[in-house]
Structure formats: structure tokens, C-alpha cells
C-alpha positions in Angstrom: 225.4 182.7 -22.2 227.5 182.6 -25.3 226.7 185.0 -28.1 228.1 183.2 -31.2 229.8 180.1 -32.4 232.3 182.3 -34.2 235.6 183.4 -32.8 237.2 186.9 -33.0 235.4 190.2 -33.4 231.7 190.2 -34.1 229.1 192.9 -34.4 225.4 193.6 -34.0 223.2 196.3 -35.4 220.4 197.7 -33.5 218.1 200.1 -35.4 216.2 202.6 -33.4 219.0 202.4 -30.8 218.2 205.8 -29.4 214.8 204.7 -28.0 214.4 203.1 -24.6 214.0 199.5 -25.9 216.7 199.9 -28.6 219.1 201.3 -26.0 218.4 198.4 -23.6 219.1 195.9 -26.4 222.3 197.7 -27.5 223.6 197.7 -23.9 222.8 194.0 -23.4 224.3 192.8 -26.6 227.3 194.9 -25.9 227.7 193.2 -22.5 227.4 189.9 -24.3 230.5 190.7 -26.3 229.3 192.4 -29.5 230.5 195.6 -31.0 227.3 197.6 -31.6 226.2 199.5 -34.7 224.0 202.2 -33.1 221.6 203.0 -36.0 218.7 205.6 -36.2 217.8 209.1 -37.3 217.7 211.0 -34.1 221.4 212.0 -33.5 220.7 213.3 -30.0 219.3 210.1 -28.6 221.8 208.0 -30.6 224.6 209.9 -28.9 223.0 209.3 -25.5 223.1 205.5 -26.2 226.6 205.8 -27.4 227.6 207.5 -24.2 226.2 204.7 -22.1 228.0 202.1 -24.3 231.3 204.0 -24.0 230.9 204.2 -20.2 230.5 200.4 -20.2 233.6 200.0 -22.4 231.6 198.6 -25.3 233.0 199.2 -28.8 230.4 200.9 -31.0 229.8 203.1 -34.0 227.0 205.6 -34.4 225.3 205.7 -37.8 222.8 208.4 -38.3 220.5 206.9 -40.9 217.0 207.8 -42.3 215.4 204.3 -42.3 213.1 205.4 -45.0 216.1 205.3 -47.3 216.7 201.7 -48.4 220.1 202.5 -49.8 221.2 204.1 -46.6 220.3 200.9 -44.7 222.5 198.8 -46.9 225.3 201.3 -46.5 225.0 201.1 -42.7 225.3 197.4 -42.7 228.4 197.7 -44.9 229.9 200.3 -42.6 229.4 198.2 -39.5 231.1 195.2 -41.1 234.0 197.3 -42.2 234.4 199.1 -38.9 233.3 196.6 -36.2 233.8 193.1 -37.6 231.6 190.4 -39.1 227.9 191.0 -38.5 226.4 188.2 -36.4 223.1 189.8 -35.2 220.7 192.2 -36.9 218.0 193.7 -34.7 215.2 195.5 -36.5 213.7 197.6 -33.8 213.0 201.1 -35.1 209.3 202.0 -35.6 207.0 205.0 -35.8 203.4 204.9 -34.6 201.2 207.9 -35.5 197.8 207.6 -33.8 195.2 208.5 -36.3 191.6 207.1 -36.8 191.6 204.8 -39.8 189.2 206.9 -41.9 191.5 209.9 -41.4 194.8 208.3 -42.3 196.3 210.0 -45.3 198.1 207.8 -47.8 201.4 209.7 -47.2 201.3 208.9 -43.5 200.5 205.2 -44.1 203.4 204.9 -46.6 205.8 206.6 -44.2 204.9 204.0 -41.5 205.4 201.2 -44.0 208.8 202.5 -45.1 210.1 202.6 -41.5 208.3 199.7 -39.9 208.2 197.3 -42.8 210.4 198.1 -45.8 213.4 199.0 -43.5 213.0 195.6 -41.8 213.0 193.9 -45.1 216.1 195.8 -46.4 218.0 195.4 -43.1 217.3 191.6 -43.0 218.3 191.3 -46.7 221.5 193.3 -46.3 222.5 191.4 -43.2 221.6 187.9 -44.6 223.8 188.6 -47.7 226.8 189.0 -45.4 225.9 186.2 -43.0 225.1 183.5 -45.6 228.7 183.0 -46.8 229.8 182.5 -43.2 226.9 180.0 -42.5 225.9 181.7 -39.3 223.9 184.7 -38.1 220.7 185.8 -36.3 218.0 188.3 -37.3 215.5 189.5 -34.7 212.7 191.9 -35.5 210.7 193.7 -32.9 206.9 193.2 -33.3 204.1 194.2 -31.0 201.3 192.6 -29.1 199.0 195.0 -30.9 199.1 192.6 -33.9 197.5 189.9 -31.8 194.7 192.1 -30.3 194.2 194.9 -32.8 194.4 198.5 -31.5 192.1 201.4 -32.5 193.7 204.4 -34.2 196.9 202.5 -35.0 195.9 200.7 -38.2 199.1 201.6 -40.0 201.4 200.5 -37.1 199.4 197.3 -36.4 199.5 196.2 -40.0 203.2 196.6 -40.3 203.7 194.6 -37.1 201.7 191.8 -38.6 204.0 192.0 -41.6 207.0 191.6 -39.2 205.6 188.2 -38.1 205.0 187.1 -41.7 208.5 188.2 -42.8 210.0 186.4 -39.9 208.4 183.1 -40.8 209.2 183.4 -44.5 212.9 184.2 -43.8 213.3 181.5 -41.2 212.1 179.0 -43.8 214.3 180.3 -46.6 217.5 181.3 -44.6 217.6 178.3 -42.3 219.7 176.2 -44.7 222.3 179.0 -44.8 222.6 178.8 -41.0 220.7 182.0 -40.4 218.0 182.0 -37.7 215.2 184.5 -37.8 212.8 185.3 -35.0 210.6 188.1 -33.7 209.9 189.5 -30.2 206.6 191.2 -29.5 206.8 193.6 -26.5 203.8 194.5 -24.4 203.3 198.0 -23.1 206.7 198.9 -21.8 207.3 202.4 -20.4 208.6 204.3 -23.4 208.1 207.6 -25.2 205.4 205.8 -27.2 203.1 205.9 -24.3 202.6 209.6 -24.8 199.9 208.7 -27.4 197.7 207.2 -24.6 197.2 210.4 -22.6 197.2 210.1 -18.8 200.4 208.1 -18.0 199.3 207.0 -14.6 195.9 205.8 -15.7 197.4 204.0 -18.7 200.0 202.3 -16.5 197.2 201.1 -14.2 195.2 199.7 -17.1 198.2 197.9 -18.5 198.9 196.2 -15.1 195.3 195.2 -14.8 195.5 193.3 -18.1 198.8 191.6 -17.4 199.3 188.5 -15.3 202.5 189.9 -13.8 201.3 192.9 -11.9 204.1 195.4 -12.6 205.6 197.2 -15.6 208.3 195.5 -17.6 211.8 196.9 -18.2 213.9 197.4 -21.3 216.4 195.1 -19.8 213.9 192.3 -19.6 213.0 192.6 -23.3 216.7 192.8 -24.1 217.3 189.5 -22.3 215.0 187.7 -24.7 216.7 189.3 -27.7 220.0 188.2 -26.2 218.8 184.6 -25.9 217.5 184.5 -29.5 220.8 185.6 -31.0 222.9 183.3 -28.7 224.0 179.7 -29.1 221.4 178.8 -26.4 218.8 179.4 -29.1 220.6 177.5 -31.8 217.5 175.4 -32.6 215.0 178.2 -32.4 213.8 179.9 -35.6 210.6 181.2 -37.1 209.1 182.1 -33.7 207.5 185.2 -32.3 207.9 185.5 -28.5 205.5 187.7 -26.6 207.3 189.6 -23.8 204.3 191.2 -22.2 203.8 190.0 -18.6 201.2 187.6 -19.7 198.9 190.1 -21.4 198.5 188.0 -24.6 198.6 184.2 -24.4 198.8 182.5 -27.8 
């Protein structure tokens, strides 16, 4: 699978690259030939991802960024282009997910979720597209969630931002297509990640997930990363504006 029609160095940014899914995406795109901008705000987990990239011989740069800071996001995109080569793939993956009953959500909490899960995606896409458009090529993939399709109790802030991810993807696909930039979203199902801590009993939750899925096992970060890899590759050259559910057949729409 080829990763780009361009020749020479090319880079990809993965936000939230210290988490399980972000790390899987970073490793897969690195194996595809990208230099990786490892972006997020938890230095310890970012360094763990960097160590795995280094062990695989993948060029990378760690950028510790508070994704609530719009200016810092733009700066990270600039830094990756300067240090690692032209940006071909922007992966908006970072997210926060406080579990709070709707009537108890304070405005400050809601605004924090919007800044990380929605505004940062907007700013990351805008900064990336500004650099991709003059070259006439590039791919933006944002990570959504199947919670948008089904609704989830106690996650109103998170679910609403994931709905915004789908809307932004469609709007940008329409607007940026003439510039050669493709924009898609991937909605993971319930992958085994740190996020599952909000669900209590891990074994019982895993059993409930498998019961709902058509494929009777848990998915892996590598399987999600494979779909992202496809969407930024030449094999998906005619795919834009789509949201692909990677959930073992939990949601079918």
C-alpha cells in the first residue's frame, strides 16, 4: 500500500499519540514510510510512543502540546513541517471523555471537552490544510466514535463533540476537495483502552461489548490503524467525506 503520490520526505501528525489508539496509528503510519509528529500533552506516554517508533527505526519528533491552546497546535504543525518534511497526513485523534450526568455537567467541563475534542480538530485541520493546499495533496482523518450514532448516557459533552467531528469532516471534504485534500473520519467501537476505566468492571464491560458486536472478540489498535492507513493512502484516492465505523459490526449505518 503506497502512502502518498509525492516523492521524497513526508510527514504525518498524530494527536493524542500517547494513547493506545494514537500509538497504534503512529506506528502504522511510520511503517508506511511517514516521519511522525508525536503530539499530545502527557510527556510520559508520548515518550513511550517515541521509544517504540525509535525501536522500529521510524523518524519522529515529540511535541508536548496542550491541545486546548489553538496557537500551540498551529506551532506544532509548523514544527513538524520544518523538522520532518512536508505534511501529508493530519490525524486528529486526541480526546477527553469525562463521565458526568448531563444535569451535573458544569460549563467549564463542557468547554474543556469542546476545546480538546472539537476546536483542536478544527485548528489542526485548518493549519494542515493551509500547508497541503499549495501542494495540491494531503489527507486529514479525524477520529470519531460510535457513541455519536447511538448516544451514550453520562457522556453528553463527548458525544456532542464526536457528532461535530462528522459534520466538520463532511464540510471540509466538500470545501477542500478542489485543492486535492481528502477528509475522512473513523469511528472506533469499544477498543480496549484506558477510556474503559469509566465503565467499571472491565471483564463485565468486555463481555457486554462482545455481545453487541457481530465479530465476537475485541478489536485491536492495529486494526483501527489499518483503516486510517488506507484512508491516507493512494488506495483511497477517490474516498472523501466518509465516516467509517470500525467496531466489529456493533453499529450498522
